[in-house]
C-alpha positions, -999 to 999 in steps of 0.1 A, spaced: 234 224 511 264 239 496 284 220 467 317 226 487 317 225 525 348 238 545 356 235 583 386 239 605 396 218 636 425 207 652 448 228 628 434 209 599 411 226 570 389 201 553 371 206 521 345 182 510 330 180 475 293 179 484 273 165 451 271 129 464 240 123 439 262 130 408 296 113 423 309 147 435 312 157 394 322 194 394 305 224 387 320 258 379 308 274 417 325 244 431 357 249 416 356 287 423 349 284 460 374 256 458 401 281 451 388 304 475 390 280 502 423 273 494 435 309 495 414 312 527 433 283 543 466 291 532 463 326 548 448 312 582 475 307 607 455 283 624 455 259 596 483 235 590 470 209 569 445 208 542 425 175 534 402 173 503 375 145 503 345 136 489 308 131 504 288 98 500 307 70 481 328 88 457 360 114 458 350 132 425 338 114 391 354 147 375 335 170 350 298 167 345 293 148 316 253 154 314 263 192 312 285 185 282 258 165 263 232 195 268 260 218 254 265 198 222 227 197 217 226 235 221 254 239 196 290 234 204 313 264 218 338 281 199 373 271 197 385 300 221 354 294 244 363 258 250 402 270 256 390 300 281 366 279 298 392 251 308 418 278 320 395 302 338 364 278 349 379 245 350 401 224 373 432 239 358 427 269 381 426 246 410 461 232 399 473 266 396 459 278 431 476 249 448 510 261 433 503 290 459 500 267 489 528 256 507 510 239 536 503 200 531 476 192 511 462 157 517 437 139 490 414 115 510 398 90 484 370 77 500 357 63 467 359 65 431 383 90 411 378 94 376 393 116 349 396 153 363 383 138 399 419 116 396 438 145 385 427 165 417 442 137 434 473 140 419 476 178 423 477 171 459 506 166 480 500 131 494 472 106 487 453 80 507 426 55 496 400 35 509 407 -3 500 371 0 476 382 30 459 392 30 421 412 54 399 406 58 363 417 86 337 386 82 318 391 112 292 394 90 263 360 69 269 344 108 264 363 117 232 385 140 252 421 144 260 431 150 295 430 186 300 436 189 336 471 181 345 473 144 341 501 144 313 521 167 338 515 146 369 510 109 355 546 108 342 563 121 371 548 94 395 547 64 372 569 72 342 560 76 307 549 42 295 524 36 321 511 70 321 502 68 286 487 31 292 464 46 319 454 72 296 450 55 264 429 25 279 411 45 305 412 12 325 402 14 360 428 3 388 421 -5 424 437 11 455 461 -16 461 475 -12 426 473 26 429 495 20 457 520 -5 438 524 23 414 530 50 435 499 68 430 483 67 467 507 64 497 486 46 519 454 23 518 430 20 545 404 -3 553 369 14 543 355 10 578 385 30 595 392 52 565 381 85 581 400 78 614 433 66 599 430 99 576 426 120 602 452 105 624 478 111 594 467 147 591 468 154 630 504 137 627 516 162 602 496 189 617 517 182 650 551 187 633 566 223 635 546 241 605 573 267 596 598 238 591 570 215 572 561 246 550 600 251 544 601 213 534 576 216 505 587 243 491 624 230 490 612 197 475 592 211 450 615 238 440 644 211 440 624 193 412 628 218 386 666 228 395 702 216 398 721 202 429 740 234 435 706 256 435 687 231 455 716 230 482 717 270 480 679 272 485 677 248 516 707 268 533 682 297 532 652 278 545 677 261 573 690 298 583 655 305 590 645 277 609 671 278 632 662 311 644 625 298 653 608 293 687 598 259 676 634 246 669 643 257 703 614 238 714 624 205 694 660 207 708 647 209 744 621 183 742 647 160 726 673 167 757 642 164 782 629 133 767 595 148 763 567 155 737 576 187 719 546 214 713 548 235 683 535 271 683 543 278 646 568 308 655 
C-alpha cells in the first residue's frame, strides 16, 4: 500500500497519510507525492474541496524520529545539508505548495497531531477534530526548533504568548482546548467524525466554486495589505464573479425559492 492515498468523489479530493503503524510519520516520498497531488487537485476542475487526513488512529506524528536517531549514529549531516533537506525534502515544501492552492483545504484530525504533523494541520484553511484527538508542538522534546511553519501560523491564530507557551512546554492539548483557542473550527464525536467531516466538505463543495476560490484569495491577500488595497482587490473579484453562470443561477434560485445547482462557470 502507498504511504499516501488519493481519491476523488463528489468534487472532494481526499489525501490520506497511510503509515498507521508509525502514526503516519512523514517520509520524503510521502511529502513529494503530497505536493504532486495538491498540484493535481488544484488543476482538476472536478475538484472543489481538498481534505487531508490520516489512516488508523492518528492524523500525523510529524517527522520520523527513528530516522533521525539512525542518522546520528552514522554521523550528523552538515549544516548546509540540514538546511537544504528541510527546505527541499521536508514539510516546508508542502506549506509552499499550499500557497498555490486556492481551493478550500480541510484538515481532518482523526487522532493525534504532533510537531510537523500539527503544523501540517495549521497550513490548511480549516481544521476539524475528533473529540479524542490531541495536539502538540513537540519539537522541544527532541531538541529541535519548529521548522515547518509553527512560528508563522501559531501566533496568527492564538497570539504570541500562547504560541510561545505551546512551543516551549510541548504540552498536549485536547481537541476541546484547541477549539477554545481557535486552532480547530469543529470538534466531532469519534463515532460520527467521518460522516460529519464529509458533510462539511460536501457543503463547501456545493457552493459556487469560482466564488469560493475568490473568497479564499481575497482573504489571504487581505491579511498582508491595507484596507484600500483589499477593497481594490475584491472589486476585481466581484467584477469577475458577476459575469459567471453560477451567479445568474444563484439569483434565479433565490427568486424561485429553490436549491441552486452550480457548475463552476
